[in-house]
N, C-alpha and C positions, 0 to 999 in steps of 0.2 A: 674183410673188416668185420669185428665181432659185432652178431647182431644186436646184443645189449647197447653197446656203443651208438650203433645206428638209431636204435629207438630213443636213447637217450638225447641224441643230437637233434631228431625229429621233435621231441618233445620240448627242447629249448627253443628250436625256430618257433613251433607252434604258440609258445607262450609269449614270446617277442611280439605277437601280433597286436594291435590296438585294442582296447575293450569292448568295442563297439562290435568288433569280429569274433569275440570269443564264444558265440554261440557256434560258431563253425570251427572251433579248435580240434574236434576230434578227425573231422575230414581234413583238416588243412595237417593235422599230424601225419595222417596216413599218406596224403599228397606229397608231403616234405619227405616220408621215408621212400615213396616210391621213386621219386626224382633223385635223392641221395645213391639209393640203390642202381639205380640205371646210369648214374654217372660214374659210381664206381666200378660198376661191372666194364665199362668201356676202358677202364684204367688196367696197366699190365702189371698187377700188383701179384706178391706170393704171401705166402702165411710166413709167420715168425718162424716157425718150425723149419719150413722149407729154407728159409735164409739162412737159419743156424747151420743145417746141414750142408747147404752149398759153402759156407763162409769156413767151415771145417775141411771140407774138401780143398778148398784153394789152400789153406794153410798147409796141410799135409804136402800138396802139390809144392809149394813154395820151398817147404823144409828138403823135398826131394832134389828139387831143382838146385838148391844151395851146395848139397852134398855132391852132386853130380859135378856142379862146376870146382868145387875144391878139388874132389878126384881129378879132373881134368886138368888142372893147374899144376898137381902134382905129376900127374903123366907128362906134361909138356916139358917140367922141368928136368925130368929124367932123360927124356929123348928130344933135345932141342932140334 
């Protein structure tokens, strides 16, 4: 996850605390950020770039498979 997005989410969480606790806002923001980072690090996530690369590999593999299936069908027609 983008660190800026994580900072923004932590900021939003900290701003949602009751007014009486606003003095602790900076500490809360840092704690929220640490908790979010720890939780996200446990997830099996990939970057958008890595996802796009793998999606491209999968697309090319499917295209090759379809071509091989068509070729096999033609060969089976010729040699029943």
